[in-house]
Structure formats: structure tokens, C-alpha cells
C-alpha positions as CSV (number, residue, x, y, z in Angstrom):
1,M,109.4,78.1,116.7
2,L,105.7,76.7,116.6
3,T,103.0,78.5,116.3
4,D,99.2,77.8,115.9
5,P,97.8,79.1,112.5
6,M,94.8,80.6,112.0
7,P,91.4,79.0,111.7
8,A,89.8,79.6,108.8
9,E,87.0,81.5,109.4
10,A,89.6,84.1,111.0
11,V,91.7,84.1,108.1
12,E,88.6,84.3,105.8
13,I,87.1,87.0,108.0
14,A,90.3,89.0,108.2
15,H,90.8,88.5,104.1
16,K,87.5,90.4,103.9
17,Q,88.4,92.9,106.2
18,V,91.8,93.9,104.7
19,L,90.4,94.2,101.0
20,L,87.2,96.0,102.3
21,A,89.9,98.5,104.0
22,A,92.2,98.5,101.0
23,E,89.4,99.2,98.4
24,D,88.3,102.1,100.2
25,L,92.0,103.1,99.7
26,D,92.4,102.9,104.3
27,A,95.5,102.0,104.8
28,N,95.1,102.9,108.1
29,G,92.3,100.4,108.1
30,V,94.1,98.1,106.9
31,A,96.9,98.1,109.5
32,S,94.6,97.7,112.1
33,V,93.2,94.5,110.9
34,L,96.4,93.3,110.5
35,L,97.4,94.5,114.6
36,E,94.3,92.9,115.3
37,C,95.3,90.1,114.1
38,A,98.8,89.9,115.0
39,E,98.1,90.7,118.4
40,A,95.4,87.3,118.7
41,W,97.1,84.5,116.0
42,G,101.5,86.5,115.8
43,V,102.7,87.7,113.1
44,P,104.1,84.4,112.1
45,A,100.1,83.2,111.9
46,L,99.7,86.2,110.0
47,W,101.9,86.7,107.7
48,E,102.0,83.3,106.4
49,Q,98.0,83.0,106.0
50,V,96.9,87.0,105.2
51,C,99.7,89.0,104.3
52,R,101.5,87.4,101.4
53,P,98.0,85.6,100.0
54,L,96.6,89.0,99.8
55,L,99.6,90.6,98.5
56,A,100.6,87.9,95.8
57,G,96.6,88.1,94.4
58,S,97.1,92.0,93.7
59,S,97.2,92.3,89.9
60,G,97.5,95.6,89.4
61,R,96.0,95.6,85.7
62,T,94.3,98.8,85.4
63,P,94.8,102.1,87.7
64,A,92.5,101.8,90.1
65,E,93.8,98.0,90.6
66,V,96.9,100.0,91.2
67,V,95.4,102.3,93.8
68,V,94.2,100.0,95.5
69,E,97.0,97.6,95.5
70,H,99.4,100.2,96.9
71,A,97.1,101.2,100.0
72,L,97.6,97.3,100.2
73,F,101.3,97.4,100.5
74,E,101.0,100.5,102.7
75,G,98.8,99.5,104.9
76,V,100.7,96.2,105.9
77,R,104.3,98.2,105.9
78,V,102.7,100.4,108.7
79,G,100.7,97.6,110.5
80,L,104.1,95.7,110.9
81,D,106.2,98.1,111.7
82,A,104.1,100.0,114.6
83,Y,103.3,96.1,116.1
84,R,105.3,95.8,119.5
85,R,107.1,99.0,118.9
86,E,107.5,101.2,122.4
87,P,108.8,104.6,121.2
88,G,111.8,105.5,123.4
89,R,112.3,101.7,124.6
90,P,114.5,100.1,121.7
91,L,115.3,96.8,121.7
92,P,118.9,95.7,121.1
93,T,119.9,94.5,117.6
94,G,120.6,91.2,119.8
95,G,123.1,90.2,117.0
96,V,121.0,89.7,114.0
97,L,121.4,92.6,110.7
98,L,118.8,92.5,108.4
99,A,118.6,93.8,104.8
100,G,117.6,93.5,101.3
101,A,119.4,92.1,98.4
102,E,120.9,94.7,96.2
103,K,119.3,97.0,94.0
104,E,116.1,94.7,95.8
105,A,112.7,97.5,96.9
106,H,110.7,94.8,98.8
107,S,110.7,95.4,102.0
108,L,107.9,93.5,103.8
109,G,108.9,90.5,104.5
110,L,112.1,92.3,106.5
111,L,109.6,93.7,108.5
112,A,107.4,91.0,109.1
113,L,110.1,89.7,110.5
114,A,111.5,92.7,112.5
115,A,107.6,92.4,113.9
116,A,108.5,88.7,114.6
117,L,111.7,89.0,116.8
118,R,109.7,92.0,118.4
119,E,106.8,89.9,119.2
120,Q,109.5,87.9,120.8
121,G,111.0,90.1,122.5
122,R,113.6,90.5,120.4
123,G,115.7,93.7,118.7
124,C,117.2,93.5,115.1
125,L,119.2,96.2,113.2
126,N,116.8,96.5,109.8
127,L,119.1,98.7,107.2
128,G,115.5,98.2,104.7
129,P,115.8,97.7,100.8
130,A,118.4,97.7,98.3
131,L,121.7,97.5,100.1
132,P,125.1,97.1,98.4
133,W,127.1,94.0,98.5
134,S,129.0,96.4,99.4
135,A,127.5,98.2,101.6
136,L,126.8,94.5,103.5
137,T,130.0,94.7,104.3
138,S,130.5,97.1,105.7
139,A,127.7,97.2,108.0
140,V,129.2,93.5,109.4
141,Y,131.9,95.2,110.0
142,R,130.8,98.2,111.7
143,A,127.8,96.9,113.6
144,R,129.5,92.8,114.3
145,P,126.1,90.9,114.1
146,H,126.0,86.9,114.2
147,T,123.4,86.7,111.9
148,V,122.5,88.2,108.9
149,V,119.9,87.7,106.9
150,L,119.0,89.2,103.5
151,W,115.9,89.6,101.3
152,S,114.7,88.9,98.4
153,Q,111.4,89.0,96.1
154,T,112.7,88.6,92.7
155,P,115.2,86.9,91.0
156,L,116.9,89.8,89.4
157,T,118.0,90.0,92.7
158,G,118.4,86.7,94.0
159,R,122.2,86.1,93.4
160,A,122.3,83.2,95.4
161,Y,126.8,83.1,94.1
162,R,126.5,86.6,95.9
163,L,125.3,85.1,99.6
164,V,127.5,82.5,99.5
165,R,130.7,84.3,98.3
166,F,129.9,86.8,100.7
167,A,129.1,84.0,103.2
168,R,132.4,82.2,103.2
169,D,134.3,85.9,103.5
170,F,133.2,85.9,107.0
171,P,133.3,82.2,108.2
172,L,131.6,82.3,112.0
173,L,128.9,84.6,111.0
174,R,125.9,83.0,110.1
175,V,124.3,83.6,106.6
176,Y,120.8,83.0,105.2
177,G,118.2,84.1,102.2
178,A,114.8,84.7,103.2
179,G,112.0,85.6,99.7
180,P,111.1,84.2,96.7
181,G,113.9,85.7,94.7
182,W,116.4,83.2,95.9
183,I,115.9,80.1,93.7
184,E,118.9,79.4,93.3
185,P,120.8,76.1,94.7
186,F,122.7,77.9,97.5
187,G,126.7,76.0,98.7
188,R,127.6,76.2,102.1
189,P,127.6,78.0,104.4
190,A,124.8,80.5,102.7
191,V,121.2,78.9,104.1
192,R,118.1,79.7,102.2
193,L,115.2,79.9,104.8
194,G,111.6,79.6,104.1
195,T,109.2,80.1,106.1
196,L,108.7,83.4,108.6
197,S,109.0,80.8,111.5
198,D,112.2,79.5,110.1
199,A,113.7,83.0,109.9
200,V,112.7,83.5,113.5
201,D,114.2,80.2,114.8
202,A,117.3,80.9,113.0
203,C,117.7,85.0,114.8
204,L,117.0,83.4,117.9
205,T,118.8,80.4,117.9
206,T,122.1,80.9,120.9
207,V,125.3,81.8,119.1
208,S,128.2,80.2,121.9
209,R,130.6,82.4,123.2
210,R,133.4,81.5,122.1
211,D,131.4,82.5,117.9
212,A,130.3,85.9,118.8
213,H,133.8,86.9,119.7
214,H,135.9,85.1,117.0
215,I,134.2,86.0,113.4
216,R,136.8,87.2,111.3
217,Y,136.2,91.2,110.7
218,G,139.6,91.4,109.2
219,S,140.6,93.7,105.8
220,V,138.2,91.3,103.5
221,P,138.3,92.8,100.1
222,Y,134.5,92.0,98.6
223,R,134.4,91.1,95.3
């Protein structure tokens, strides 16, 4: 999915507005700025050029900085989760399941992907952070998705061999790892996603009717 980047001037203004709102501990103010930027430039550009750099730059060394960091995180969470939602009119999941890796507490990347999919008129089943591997397997049996995206923020949770094993247990299920936590090499059939745009493209790619109806959901003991 091709998206136009935000101009440098727009990025600079957004950074200043978001940081000022966070320093005022105004999470709703942070969310408002992000919603305006998303409407103007799209979620992928917002995430890559505004959210990620500001979140990465949060030091949290002193108590005051920790409070500001929490306000920033909460504002980003609210903004992404609210974008393009229509209460009472949920979008169909479209065969896409999102989750955080086992013991992974961060979930903003999942919210960004879900928001970007809503922007394209598509829904997903977002099960949030820290989903145990056994629970992910159970979710696949119950929801029968064609695509699974697993988020990892740190190498402590980005265990590539577990993701590859999971993918091999469901050979026709498309399995992706997203986030900076996946640092080990992947083996097929699991695939690493580099950017939010890559993740959106992967989730929107059409699955043939044959594959959608022949994904193996038999009794596979998860190791």
C-alpha cells in the first residue's frame, strides 16, 4: 500500500503539539493531534513519522519524565483506538487476527495496524498483548483466520523459533511477525514485516477461496 509521507514541516509541528500536550499530561490533547494528522496524512505516515519517533525518544529517567511518558502512551493509545470507529457498526474481521507475543506487554503497534485497516474499510480480530502460544492456537481454531500478525516489542518476547513452529503447524495460514522484537532469522513459512504499510498490505492481500477453505485446523498439539 503506497502512502504519501508527511511533509517535514507537518511532522515538526505534530511533534511539537504532541509533546506539549504530553508535558501538560493531556492525553486527550495528544489523541486529538494524532486524529487530525491521521485524517490528513493517513495512519501509516502518522505511525512511522510521528508516533514511533516520539515513543522511542521517551526516556522516562526521572519521575517527572515517567509521568509525561505515560501521558504520551495513553494519548497514542486513545487516538489510534478511536480512529475511524463507528459505535454499533463493527467492521467484519476479514480473516485477520492480531495479537501480542506471549509476555509482550506492548500493544500500540497492534492498535496502529487495526486503525490502518479500518482506514481501508477492513476490520480485524485484535486480541491484544501477551497472548500465550497455547491461547493463540486456540484462537486460530475458533476464529479460523487466514492471516495472523504477532507483535513483539523486545527480543525477550520475539522468539522466532516459536513463531516458525506455530506457522508450520498451520501450513496454509499466513503467519507474520511484526515489531522490533523479532531479531532472530525467520524460517519459512513465517515472514517478518518491516513497516506498518507492509503489514497493511499483507493483511489486505486476497486469499484464494481454495486456501481459505483448506487451512488445516485439525488437532495439532502445540509444542
